[in-house]
C-alpha positions in Angstrom: 164.8 4.6 69.5 168.3 3.1 68.8 169.5 0.2 70.8 171.4 0.8 74.1 174.9 -0.5 73.8 176.8 -2.4 76.6 179.6 0.2 76.2 177.1 3.0 76.8 176.3 1.4 80.1 180.0 0.8 81.1 180.9 4.4 80.5 177.7 5.6 82.2 178.4 3.5 85.3 182.1 4.8 85.3 180.9 8.5 85.3 178.3 7.9 87.9 180.7 6.2 90.4 183.6 8.7 89.8 181.5 11.8 89.6 183.9 13.0 87.0 184.3 12.6 83.2 188.1 12.9 83.5 188.3 10.1 86.1 185.9 8.0 84.4 188.0 8.2 81.1 191.1 7.1 83.1 189.1 4.2 84.5 187.9 2.8 81.2 191.0 3.7 79.2 189.2 6.2 76.9 189.5 9.9 76.1 187.4 12.5 77.9 185.7 13.4 74.5 185.0 9.7 73.8 183.2 9.3 77.2 181.3 12.6 76.9 180.2 11.4 73.3 179.0 8.0 74.8 177.0 9.7 77.6 175.4 12.1 75.1 174.5 9.3 72.8 173.0 7.4 75.7 170.9 10.4 76.9 169.7 10.8 73.3 168.8 7.2 73.0 166.9 7.1 76.2 165.4 10.6 75.8 166.6 11.5 79.4 169.1 13.8 81.0 171.3 11.6 83.2 173.7 14.1 84.6 174.0 17.8 85.6 177.3 19.2 84.4 179.3 21.7 86.4 182.9 23.0 86.6 183.5 20.8 89.7 182.3 17.6 88.1 178.9 15.9 87.2 176.1 14.8 89.5 173.3 12.4 88.5 169.7 13.4 88.0 166.9 11.3 89.5 166.7 9.6 86.1 170.5 8.9 86.4 170.0 7.3 89.8 167.3 5.0 88.5 169.3 4.0 85.4 172.4 3.4 87.4 170.9 0.5 89.4 169.5 -1.1 86.3 172.8 -0.6 84.4 174.8 -2.3 87.2 172.4 -5.3 87.2 172.7 -5.6 83.3 176.5 -5.5 83.4 176.6 -8.0 86.2 174.5 -10.3 84.0 176.7 -9.8 81.0 179.8 -10.5 83.0 178.3 -13.6 84.5 177.3 -14.8 81.1 180.9 -14.5 80.0 182.1 -16.4 83.0 179.4 -19.2 82.4 180.6 -19.9 78.8 184.2 -20.3 79.9 185.3 -23.9 79.7 187.3 -25.4 82.6 188.7 -28.8 82.6 191.2 -30.6 85.0 192.8 -28.3 87.6 191.8 -24.7 88.3 194.2 -22.1 87.3 194.2 -18.3 87.9 194.5 -15.9 90.8 192.3 -14.7 93.7 192.6 -11.2 95.2 190.8 -11.1 98.6 190.5 -8.6 101.3 190.0 -9.6 105.0 189.9 -7.8 108.4 192.6 -8.4 110.9 189.9 -10.4 113.0 190.0 -13.1 110.3 193.8 -12.9 109.7 194.4 -14.3 113.2 191.6 -17.0 113.5 189.8 -17.8 110.3 192.1 -17.3 107.4 194.7 -20.0 107.9 192.3 -23.0 108.0 190.5 -21.8 105.0 193.7 -20.9 103.1 195.3 -24.3 103.8 192.2 -26.3 102.6 191.9 -24.2 99.5 195.6 -24.3 98.5 195.8 -28.0 99.0 192.8 -28.5 96.7 193.9 -25.9 94.2 197.7 -25.9 94.0 197.9 -24.0 90.8 195.9 -20.9 91.9 197.7 -17.9 93.1 196.2 -16.2 96.1 196.8 -12.7 97.3 195.4 -11.6 100.7 195.1 -8.0 101.6 194.5 -7.3 105.3 192.8 -4.0 106.2 189.9 -2.3 107.9 186.4 -2.1 106.1 186.7 1.4 104.6 189.9 0.7 102.7 188.9 -2.8 101.6 185.5 -1.6 100.3 187.2 1.0 98.3 189.7 -1.6 96.8 186.6 -3.8 95.8 184.8 -0.8 94.2 187.9 0.0 92.3 188.4 -3.5 91.0 191.7 -4.0 93.0 190.1 -7.0 94.9 187.8 -9.8 93.7 186.0 -9.8 97.1 186.4 -8.8 100.7 184.6 -9.8 104.0 183.9 -6.7 106.2 181.7 -5.8 109.1 178.1 -4.6 108.2 177.7 -0.9 107.5 177.0 1.7 104.9 178.4 0.7 101.5 179.1 3.0 98.6 178.0 2.8 95.0 180.1 0.2 93.0 179.8 -2.7 95.4 177.2 -5.4 96.2 176.9 -7.4 99.4 175.6 -10.5 100.9 175.2 -11.5 104.5 177.7 -14.2 105.8 177.1 -14.6 109.4 176.4 -12.8 112.7 179.0 -12.8 115.4 178.8 -11.8 119.0 181.0 -9.1 120.5 183.1 -10.2 123.5 184.7 -8.2 126.4 188.2 -9.8 127.0 190.6 -9.0 129.8 193.4 -10.5 131.6 192.7 -11.7 135.2 194.8 -10.3 138.0 196.9 -12.5 140.2 194.6 -14.8 142.2 191.6 -13.5 140.6 189.0 -16.0 139.4 187.1 -15.7 136.1 183.5 -14.5 136.6 180.8 -16.5 135.0 178.8 -13.3 134.1 180.9 -10.1 133.8 178.8 -7.3 132.6 180.3 -4.5 130.7 177.1 -2.4 131.4 177.6 -2.6 135.2 181.3 -2.9 135.3 183.5 -0.2 137.2 185.5 2.0 135.0 187.8 0.1 132.7 190.6 0.8 130.2 189.3 -0.5 126.9 191.2 -0.7 123.6 188.9 -0.1 120.5 189.5 0.3 116.8 189.4 3.7 115.2 186.5 5.3 113.4 187.5 3.7 110.1 186.4 0.3 111.6 182.6 -0.3 111.0 182.3 -1.9 114.4 183.2 1.2 116.3 180.1 3.2 116.0 177.9 0.4 117.5 180.4 -0.2 120.3 180.4 3.6 121.1 176.7 3.6 121.1 176.6 0.8 123.6 179.1 2.5 125.8 177.1 5.7 125.8 173.6 4.2 126.2 174.0 1.2 128.4 177.1 1.6 130.6 176.9 2.8 134.2 180.7 3.9 134.3 182.7 6.2 132.1 185.3 3.9 130.6 188.7 5.1 129.3 189.1 4.4 125.6 192.3 4.0 123.6 192.0 3.9 119.9 194.2 1.1 118.5 194.1 -0.1 114.9 196.8 -2.7 115.3 195.3 -6.2 116.1 198.7 -7.6 117.0 199.4 -4.8 119.6 195.9 -5.1 120.9 196.5 -8.8 121.7 199.9 -8.1 123.1 198.5 -5.5 125.5 195.8 -7.9 126.5 198.4 -10.4 127.6 200.2 -7.8 129.5 197.1 -6.9 131.6 195.7 -3.5 132.7 193.9 -2.9 129.4 190.9 -4.9 128.1 189.2 -4.9 124.7 185.9 -5.6 122.8 186.5 -8.2 120.0 184.6 -10.3 117.8 183.9 -13.7 119.1 185.6 -15.6 116.3 188.8 -13.8 117.1 188.6 -15.0 120.6 188.4 -18.8 119.9 192.1 -19.5 121.1 191.4 -17.7 124.3 188.0 -19.3 125.3 189.7 -21.9 127.6 192.7 -19.8 128.8 192.5 -19.7 132.5 194.3 -16.4 132.6 191.7 -14.6 130.5 188.1 -13.6 131.2 185.7 -13.5 128.2 182.2 -12.3 128.5 179.7 -11.7 125.7 178.2 -8.2 125.8 174.6 -8.5 127.0 171.6 -6.6 127.9 171.3 -6.0 125.0 173.3 -8.4 123.1 176.0 -6.6 121.0 176.6 -8.4 117.6 178.5 -7.6 114.4 177.4 -8.8 110.9 179.9 -9.9 108.4 179.3 -9.1 104.7 180.8 -10.5 101.5 181.3 -7.5 99.2 182.0 -7.8 95.5 182.0 -5.4 92.5 178.6 -4.3 91.5 179.1 -5.1 87.8 181.5 -8.0 87.9 180.9 -11.7 88.6 183.8 -13.2 90.5 186.1 -15.6 88.7 185.3 -19.2 89.4 188.5 -19.6 91.6 187.6 -16.5 93.5 184.1 -17.8 94.2 185.4 -21.1 95.3 187.8 -19.4 97.8 185.1 -17.0 99.0 182.8 -20.0 99.7 185.7 -21.8 101.7 186.3 -18.6 103.7 182.7 -17.9 104.5 182.1 -21.6 105.6 185.0 -21.2 108.0 183.7 -17.9 109.3 180.4 -19.5 110.0 181.9 -22.5 111.8 184.0 -20.1 114.0 181.1 -18.0 115.0 178.9 -21.0 115.8 181.7 -22.4 117.9 181.9 -19.2 119.9 178.1 -19.1 120.3 178.1 -22.7 121.6 180.7 -21.9 124.1 178.8 -19.1 125.7 175.2 -20.1 125.3 175.2 -23.9 125.4 
């Protein structure tokens, strides 16, 4: 049997993730015939049929599924090897492309970004704010070095690692003369007007499940994917919201606001660091990811300490 080439695996992974010879060819800057030839050569080398061909595209066989996960690990190791042999001296240079949720844009990003920029003044940083679905797609397509998103189903083309678990908090503005309740339970609350993110936000499904399974009242829900507008409406009163704890840090001691962790059962959100499945991050991106994740952990711990000390 001939040796399997790295290019075989790169082309195979592109076809597997794109479900199309044409799209894969565009992705790897090759011709359709060249990609087809590489796939046929790989199949002949392995003695396995990796794809079923149809007029609508290609779909992997069971053998193709198995080879894909091995191929992504091999390509990741090759990319890591290339990064390891690069020499760095003096100041770090380069660029970082990171994706974050609106949750972190308000509370976590600034401290991490200021520390990183002070320590690495020659590194260009590009931050994209968005919800999990869009950020995950950008990471899979190689448009971002990494992103931090809520836990949920992830597509082929990305790998993930757990960063931290945060608590979900019901936040509302108190009426005139109304005192903050030490324990305000969403499960037993009278009907509320609640602002929630749309279905594209990975947190939404778990919040909907809680409202359906544990709440005695039928709450009114407004879908709102603008975090700035959500916070503005909270300050105006009438509408409340369910927000991750780390977003609420600036409101914890605000006498005009009532904040209550969602309990019985405790509602939480996991944060995941996602990266391309076959590419190791540049050194500068890894350093910034570490800085950002450390700030997320500190913020989540501060929120837990406030409610459960």
